[in-house]
C-alpha positions in Angstrom: 56.3 -23.5 17.2 55.4 -25.9 14.5 56.0 -29.7 14.9 57.2 -30.0 11.3 60.9 -31.0 11.4 61.5 -29.1 8.1 60.2 -25.9 9.7 62.6 -26.5 12.6 65.6 -26.9 10.2 64.6 -23.6 8.4 64.2 -21.8 11.9 67.6 -23.1 13.0 69.2 -22.0 9.6 67.7 -18.5 10.1 69.1 -18.3 13.8 72.5 -19.4 12.5 72.5 -16.7 9.7 71.4 -14.1 12.3 74.0 -15.2 14.8 76.9 -15.1 12.1 75.7 -11.8 10.9 75.8 -10.2 14.4 79.1 -11.7 15.2 80.5 -10.4 11.8 79.2 -6.9 12.5 80.6 -6.8 16.0 84.0 -8.3 15.0 84.2 -6.3 11.7 84.6 -9.5 9.7 83.0 -8.0 6.7 85.9 -5.6 6.5 88.8 -7.7 7.6 87.7 -10.9 5.8 86.0 -9.9 2.4 85.2 -13.6 1.6 83.1 -13.9 4.8 80.1 -12.4 3.0 80.0 -15.3 0.5 79.1 -18.2 3.0 76.3 -16.0 4.5 74.9 -15.4 1.0 74.9 -19.1 0.2 73.1 -19.8 3.6 70.7 -17.0 2.8 69.9 -18.6 -0.6 69.5 -22.0 1.0 67.1 -20.4 3.6 65.0 -18.8 0.8 64.8 -22.0 -1.3 63.9 -24.1 1.8 61.3 -21.6 2.9 59.7 -21.6 -0.5 59.5 -25.4 -0.6 58.1 -25.4 2.9 55.5 -22.9 2.0 54.6 -24.9 -1.2 54.3 -28.2 0.7 52.4 -26.6 3.6 49.8 -24.7 1.7 49.4 -26.0 -1.8 50.9 -29.4 -2.3 47.9 -31.2 -0.8 45.5 -29.4 -3.0 47.6 -29.5 -6.2 49.9 -32.4 -6.3 52.9 -31.6 -8.5 55.8 -33.5 -10.1 59.1 -33.7 -8.4 60.6 -31.4 -11.0 58.3 -28.8 -9.9 60.0 -28.7 -6.5 63.3 -27.7 -8.0 61.4 -25.0 -10.1 59.9 -23.6 -7.1 63.1 -23.4 -5.0 65.2 -21.9 -8.0 62.4 -19.4 -8.8 62.3 -18.2 -5.2 66.1 -17.8 -5.0 66.1 -15.9 -8.4 63.3 -13.6 -7.4 64.8 -12.7 -3.9 68.4 -12.7 -5.1 
């Protein structure tokens, strides 16, 4: 696994989403609690945005230094494209 602490947070978030999804399927929470889907969608968007930022910092930030506003644009664009 990577030594990058940001990657570890992203990995933990993905594991949390997977665990909640498996539990929701086994306990039929998607049917009994219709609002249960909303927090998982929020966490999924957070995962996509953080993954896009990690990918940008890991592979292109050192070659093409960008402004801080670009970080927001990268995360928001990834969320819009995936979502």
